[in-house]
OpenMM code with the backbone's topology and positions (N, CA, C; nanometers):
from openmm import Vec3, app, unit

residues = "MET SER PHE ASP ASN VAL ASP PHE GLU LEU ASP SER LYS VAL THR CYS ASP ALA PHE LEU SER ARG ARG ASP ASP ILE PHE GLU PHE GLY HIS VAL ILE ALA SER CYS LYS ALA LEU PHE SER ALA PHE PHE THR ASN SER ARG ILE GLU PHE THR ARG ARG GLN ALA ASN ALA ALA ALA HIS ILE LEU ALA GLY GLU ALA ILE PHE LEU ALA ILE PRO ILE ILE TYR TYR HIS MET PRO SER CYS ILE ASN ASN ILE ILE ILE ASN GLU MET LEU".split()
positions = [
    Vec3(16.4800, 16.1338, 6.5557),
    Vec3(16.5801, 16.0447, 6.6090),
    Vec3(16.6671, 15.9667, 6.5052),
    Vec3(16.7223, 16.0397, 6.4162),
    Vec3(16.8032, 15.9745, 6.3111),
    Vec3(16.9436, 15.9468, 6.3902),
    Vec3(16.9901, 15.8236, 6.3552),
    Vec3(17.0938, 15.7663, 6.4056),
    Vec3(17.2034, 15.7481, 6.3031),
    Vec3(17.3294, 15.7674, 6.3273),
    Vec3(17.4468, 15.7411, 6.2240),
    Vec3(17.5080, 15.6318, 6.2741),
    Vec3(17.5661, 15.5359, 6.1911),
    Vec3(17.6701, 15.4385, 6.2166),
    Vec3(17.6283, 15.3458, 6.3246),
    Vec3(17.5115, 15.2792, 6.2928),
    Vec3(17.4578, 15.1682, 6.4015),
    Vec3(17.4820, 15.0341, 6.3400),
    Vec3(17.5318, 14.9552, 6.4046),
    Vec3(17.5451, 14.8066, 6.3518),
    Vec3(17.4449, 14.7352, 6.4187),
    Vec3(17.3571, 14.6692, 6.3342),
    Vec3(17.2628, 14.5680, 6.4010),
    Vec3(17.3072, 14.4220, 6.3714),
    Vec3(17.3211, 14.3595, 6.4805),
    Vec3(17.3663, 14.2080, 6.4672),
    Vec3(17.2369, 14.1277, 6.4932),
    Vec3(17.2062, 14.0471, 6.4027),
    Vec3(17.0875, 13.9538, 6.4100),
    Vec3(17.1529, 13.8155, 6.4237),
    Vec3(17.0721, 13.7280, 6.4940),
    Vec3(17.1230, 13.6019, 6.5229),
    Vec3(17.0161, 13.4992, 6.4409),
    Vec3(16.9437, 13.5675, 6.3678),
    Vec3(16.8539, 13.4787, 6.2693),
    Vec3(16.9022, 13.5007, 6.1152),
    Vec3(16.9559, 13.3994, 6.0666),
    Vec3(17.0112, 13.4059, 5.9324),
    Vec3(16.8973, 13.4246, 5.8246),
    Vec3(16.7845, 13.3730, 5.8426),
    Vec3(16.6758, 13.3866, 5.7529),
    Vec3(16.6298, 13.5404, 5.7562),
    Vec3(16.6224, 13.5889, 5.8792),
    Vec3(16.5784, 13.7373, 5.8745),
    Vec3(16.6913, 13.8162, 5.8368),
    Vec3(16.8185, 13.8076, 5.8498),
    Vec3(16.9181, 13.8732, 5.7880),
    Vec3(16.9223, 13.8693, 5.6411),
    Vec3(16.9094, 13.7507, 5.5835),
    Vec3(16.9029, 13.7364, 5.4495),
    Vec3(16.7884, 13.8119, 5.3771),
    Vec3(16.6631, 13.7871, 5.4340),
    Vec3(16.5567, 13.8579, 5.3869),
    Vec3(16.5683, 14.0158, 5.3815),
    Vec3(16.6284, 14.0637, 5.4904),
    Vec3(16.6681, 14.2024, 5.4948),
    Vec3(16.7530, 14.2569, 5.3956),
    Vec3(16.8469, 14.1755, 5.3631),
    Vec3(16.9595, 14.2228, 5.2742),
    Vec3(16.9203, 14.1872, 5.1237),
    Vec3(16.8164, 14.1077, 5.1092),
    Vec3(16.7697, 14.0817, 4.9766),
    Vec3(16.6957, 14.1768, 4.9037),
    Vec3(16.7030, 14.1767, 4.7733),
    Vec3(16.6399, 14.2775, 4.6768),
    Vec3(16.5066, 14.2166, 4.6382),
    Vec3(16.4829, 14.0863, 4.6637),
    Vec3(16.3657, 14.0110, 4.6133),
    Vec3(16.2330, 14.0624, 4.6985),
    Vec3(16.1226, 14.0740, 4.6500),
    Vec3(16.0031, 14.1029, 4.7171),
    Vec3(15.9339, 13.9643, 4.7709),
    Vec3(15.8920, 13.9752, 4.8903),
    Vec3(15.8188, 13.8540, 4.9489),
    Vec3(15.6705, 13.9033, 4.9779),
    Vec3(15.5949, 13.8262, 4.9019),
    Vec3(15.4460, 13.8644, 4.9263),
    Vec3(15.3651, 13.8109, 5.0473),
    Vec3(15.4418, 13.7375, 5.1116),
    Vec3(15.3847, 13.6744, 5.2498),
    Vec3(15.3863, 13.7878, 5.3542),
    Vec3(15.3375, 13.7465, 5.4785),
    Vec3(15.3356, 13.8452, 5.5954),
    Vec3(15.4824, 13.8616, 5.6420),
    Vec3(15.5621, 13.7692, 5.6370),
    Vec3(15.6949, 13.7948, 5.6828),
    Vec3(15.7586, 13.9089, 5.5914),
    Vec3(15.7418, 13.8932, 5.4682),
    Vec3(15.7932, 13.9825, 5.3686),
    Vec3(15.7349, 14.1288, 5.3918),
    Vec3(15.6246, 14.1414, 5.4286),
    Vec3(15.5708, 14.2651, 5.4769),
    Vec3(15.6238, 14.3318, 5.6025),
    Vec3(15.6569, 14.2415, 5.6852),
    Vec3(15.7206, 14.2905, 5.8187),
    Vec3(15.8692, 14.3268, 5.7698),
    Vec3(15.9452, 14.2625, 5.6952),
    Vec3(16.0748, 14.2857, 5.6482),
    Vec3(16.0679, 14.4245, 5.5820),
    Vec3(15.9822, 14.4444, 5.4815),
    Vec3(15.9639, 14.5645, 5.4019),
    Vec3(15.9423, 14.6921, 5.4878),
    Vec3(15.8536, 14.6852, 5.6007),
    Vec3(15.8417, 14.7731, 5.7031),
    Vec3(15.9623, 14.8151, 5.7701),
    Vec3(16.0366, 14.7077, 5.8059),
    Vec3(16.1689, 14.7353, 5.8717),
    Vec3(16.2754, 14.7979, 5.7740),
    Vec3(16.2694, 14.7574, 5.6582),
    Vec3(16.3619, 14.8264, 5.5588),
    Vec3(16.3263, 14.9792, 5.5442),
    Vec3(16.2077, 15.0037, 5.5481),
    Vec3(16.1561, 15.1494, 5.5344),
    Vec3(16.2095, 15.2313, 5.6440),
    Vec3(16.1802, 15.1774, 5.7605),
    Vec3(16.2239, 15.2529, 5.8898),
    Vec3(16.3756, 15.2557, 5.8980),
    Vec3(16.4400, 15.1423, 5.8431),
    Vec3(16.5936, 15.1554, 5.8587),
    Vec3(16.6581, 15.2504, 5.7633),
    Vec3(16.5988, 15.2621, 5.6398),
    Vec3(16.6488, 15.3647, 5.5544),
    Vec3(16.6162, 15.5154, 5.5933),
    Vec3(16.5067, 15.5376, 5.6534),
    Vec3(16.4590, 15.6569, 5.6999),
    Vec3(16.5459, 15.7141, 5.8248),
    Vec3(16.5633, 15.6228, 5.9093),
    Vec3(16.6133, 15.6620, 6.0442),
    Vec3(16.7637, 15.6300, 6.0831),
    Vec3(16.8257, 15.5354, 6.0022),
    Vec3(16.9632, 15.4926, 6.0387),
    Vec3(17.0582, 15.5024, 5.9164),
    Vec3(17.1122, 15.6255, 5.9068),
    Vec3(17.1969, 15.6542, 5.8023),
    Vec3(17.3406, 15.5794, 5.8195),
    Vec3(17.4000, 15.5395, 5.7217),
    Vec3(17.5334, 15.4872, 5.7403),
    Vec3(17.5370, 15.3707, 5.8379),
    Vec3(17.4341, 15.3041, 5.8342),
    Vec3(17.4260, 15.1786, 5.9324),
    Vec3(17.4109, 15.0465, 5.8542),
    Vec3(17.4311, 14.9386, 5.9134),
    Vec3(17.4330, 14.8095, 5.8504),
    Vec3(17.3685, 14.6995, 5.9321),
    Vec3(17.3313, 14.5959, 5.8661),
    Vec3(17.2711, 14.4860, 5.9262),
    Vec3(17.3612, 14.3649, 5.9054),
    Vec3(17.3968, 14.2905, 6.0002),
    Vec3(17.4834, 14.1599, 5.9732),
    Vec3(17.4410, 14.0522, 6.0616),
    Vec3(17.4643, 13.9218, 6.0053),
    Vec3(17.4362, 13.8067, 6.0834),
    Vec3(17.5534, 13.7631, 6.1690),
    Vec3(17.5189, 13.7404, 6.2883),
    Vec3(17.6192, 13.7037, 6.3931),
    Vec3(17.5549, 13.5816, 6.4574),
    Vec3(17.6371, 13.4655, 6.4669),
    Vec3(17.5922, 13.3423, 6.5262),
    Vec3(17.5500, 13.3663, 6.6820),
    Vec3(17.4494, 13.3044, 6.7159),
    Vec3(17.3862, 13.3119, 6.8412),
    Vec3(17.4946, 13.2898, 6.9541),
    Vec3(17.5861, 13.1930, 6.9400),
    Vec3(17.6857, 13.1662, 7.0326),
    Vec3(17.7784, 13.2821, 7.0455),
    Vec3(17.8105, 13.3736, 6.9484),
    Vec3(17.9033, 13.4737, 6.9419),
    Vec3(17.8206, 13.6012, 6.9964),
    Vec3(17.6971, 13.5918, 7.0193),
    Vec3(17.6077, 13.7131, 7.0528),
    Vec3(17.5253, 13.6663, 7.1689),
    Vec3(17.5795, 13.5922, 7.2559),
    Vec3(17.5056, 13.5429, 7.3758),
    Vec3(17.4376, 13.6537, 7.4545),
    Vec3(17.5193, 13.7653, 7.4872),
    Vec3(17.4432, 13.8627, 7.5822),
    Vec3(17.3201, 13.9152, 7.5064),
    Vec3(17.3294, 13.9394, 7.3761),
    Vec3(17.2133, 14.0036, 7.3144),
    Vec3(17.0915, 13.8986, 7.3018),
    Vec3(17.1228, 13.7933, 7.2862),
    Vec3(17.0275, 13.6799, 7.2914),
    Vec3(16.9567, 13.6705, 7.4205),
    Vec3(17.0265, 13.6604, 7.5221),
    Vec3(16.9614, 13.6546, 7.6646),
    Vec3(16.8940, 13.7836, 7.6986),
    Vec3(16.9316, 13.9068, 7.6608),
    Vec3(16.8590, 14.0252, 7.6862),
    Vec3(16.7240, 14.0275, 7.5995),
    Vec3(16.7330, 13.9658, 7.4791),
    Vec3(16.6091, 13.9655, 7.4013),
    Vec3(16.5072, 13.8619, 7.4782),
    Vec3(16.5612, 13.7631, 7.5187),
    Vec3(16.4608, 13.6624, 7.6020),
    Vec3(16.4127, 13.7368, 7.7217),
    Vec3(16.4943, 13.8029, 7.7948),
    Vec3(16.4382, 13.8722, 7.9168),
    Vec3(16.3266, 13.9723, 7.8709),
    Vec3(16.3363, 14.0460, 7.7624),
    Vec3(16.2581, 14.1549, 7.7170),
    Vec3(16.1143, 14.0948, 7.7079),
    Vec3(16.0941, 13.9624, 7.6736),
    Vec3(15.9607, 13.9149, 7.6627),
    Vec3(15.8816, 13.9271, 7.7873),
    Vec3(15.9434, 13.9207, 7.9165),
    Vec3(15.8869, 13.9341, 8.0325),
    Vec3(15.8592, 14.0697, 8.0912),
    Vec3(15.9207, 14.1639, 8.0206),
    Vec3(15.9040, 14.3147, 8.0747),
    Vec3(15.7776, 14.3695, 8.0063),
    Vec3(15.7103, 14.4369, 8.0955),
    Vec3(15.5856, 14.5140, 8.0459),
    Vec3(15.6167, 14.6482, 7.9964),
    Vec3(15.7202, 14.7087, 8.0382),
    Vec3(15.7772, 14.8429, 7.9925),
    Vec3(15.8979, 14.8498, 7.9420),
    Vec3(15.9253, 14.9446, 7.8621),
    Vec3(16.0854, 14.9480, 7.8093),
    Vec3(16.1540, 15.0015, 7.9336),
    Vec3(16.3015, 14.9388, 7.9223),
    Vec3(16.3866, 14.9772, 8.0319),
    Vec3(16.5203, 15.0316, 7.9636),
    Vec3(16.5744, 15.1153, 8.0339),
    Vec3(16.7119, 15.1606, 7.9987),
    Vec3(16.8032, 15.1218, 8.0997),
    Vec3(16.9018, 15.0444, 8.0681),
    Vec3(17.0000, 14.9877, 8.1758),
    Vec3(17.1104, 15.1044, 8.1821),
    Vec3(17.1397, 15.1429, 8.3026),
    Vec3(17.2572, 15.2161, 8.3276),
    Vec3(17.3664, 15.1558, 8.3858),
    Vec3(17.3499, 15.0172, 8.4314),
    Vec3(17.4410, 14.9370, 8.4841),
    Vec3(17.4138, 14.8019, 8.4165),
    Vec3(17.5188, 14.7157, 8.4145),
    Vec3(17.5158, 14.5706, 8.3557),
    Vec3(17.3961, 14.5035, 8.4248),
    Vec3(17.3039, 14.4460, 8.3467),
    Vec3(17.1942, 14.3660, 8.4000),
    Vec3(17.2519, 14.2351, 8.4599),
    Vec3(17.1917, 14.1859, 8.5689),
    Vec3(17.2450, 14.0652, 8.6200),
    Vec3(17.2350, 13.9455, 8.5512),
    Vec3(17.1287, 13.9442, 8.4580),
    Vec3(17.1170, 13.8196, 8.3575),
    Vec3(17.2242, 13.7929, 8.2714),
    Vec3(17.3181, 13.9051, 8.2327),
    Vec3(17.4183, 13.8826, 8.1398),
    Vec3(17.5577, 13.9235, 8.1981),
    Vec3(17.5714, 13.9351, 8.3297),
    Vec3(17.6869, 13.9626, 8.4108),
    Vec3(17.7919, 13.8778, 8.3834),
    Vec3(17.7800, 13.7590, 8.4036),
    Vec3(17.8779, 13.6417, 8.3808),
    Vec3(17.9121, 13.6404, 8.2395),
    Vec3(17.8286, 13.6468, 8.1498),
    Vec3(17.8654, 13.6376, 7.9979),
    Vec3(17.9576, 13.7712, 7.9579),
    Vec3(17.9314, 13.8707, 8.0116),
    Vec3(18.0111, 13.9868, 7.9780),
    Vec3(18.1597, 13.9846, 8.0402),
    Vec3(18.1549, 13.9358, 8.1487),
    Vec3(18.2738, 13.9132, 8.2216),
    Vec3(18.3643, 13.8009, 8.1536),
    Vec3(18.2930, 13.6919, 8.1224),
    Vec3(18.3732, 13.5928, 8.0475),
    Vec3(18.4251, 13.6329, 7.9176),
    Vec3(18.3534, 13.7257, 7.8404),
    Vec3(18.4006, 13.7674, 7.7138),
    Vec3(18.5189, 13.8778, 7.7286),
    Vec3(18.5277, 13.9447, 7.8533),
    Vec3(18.6315, 14.0316, 7.8625),
    Vec3(18.7642, 13.9553, 7.8958),
    Vec3(18.7473, 13.8223, 7.9474),
    Vec3(18.8683, 13.7528, 7.9740),
    Vec3(18.9447, 13.7077, 7.8486),
] * unit.nanometer
topology = app.Topology()
chain = topology.addChain("A")
for resn in residues:
    res = topology.addResidue(resn, chain)
    for name in ("N", "CA", "C"):
        topology.addAtom(name, app.Element.getBySymbol(name[0]), res)
């Protein structure tokens, strides 16, 4: 499942900075970031991680919140109702 040219937008500045940092973190958070870096470099060529303020990324933030309540992965083929108004407002 190698993907090319994927842009990951994070609304956590701390997570984004840790991911982009070259320093090692010996704490549990550092181990999670190190695992993410390994997966990222193995499966996402020509891709990037960037920080986007939560206000500018409202649809992704709401979807992430909704995912907590889902027991199974879902692929949306149509715009989910929870972000319908946000997407329409962004298009105006």
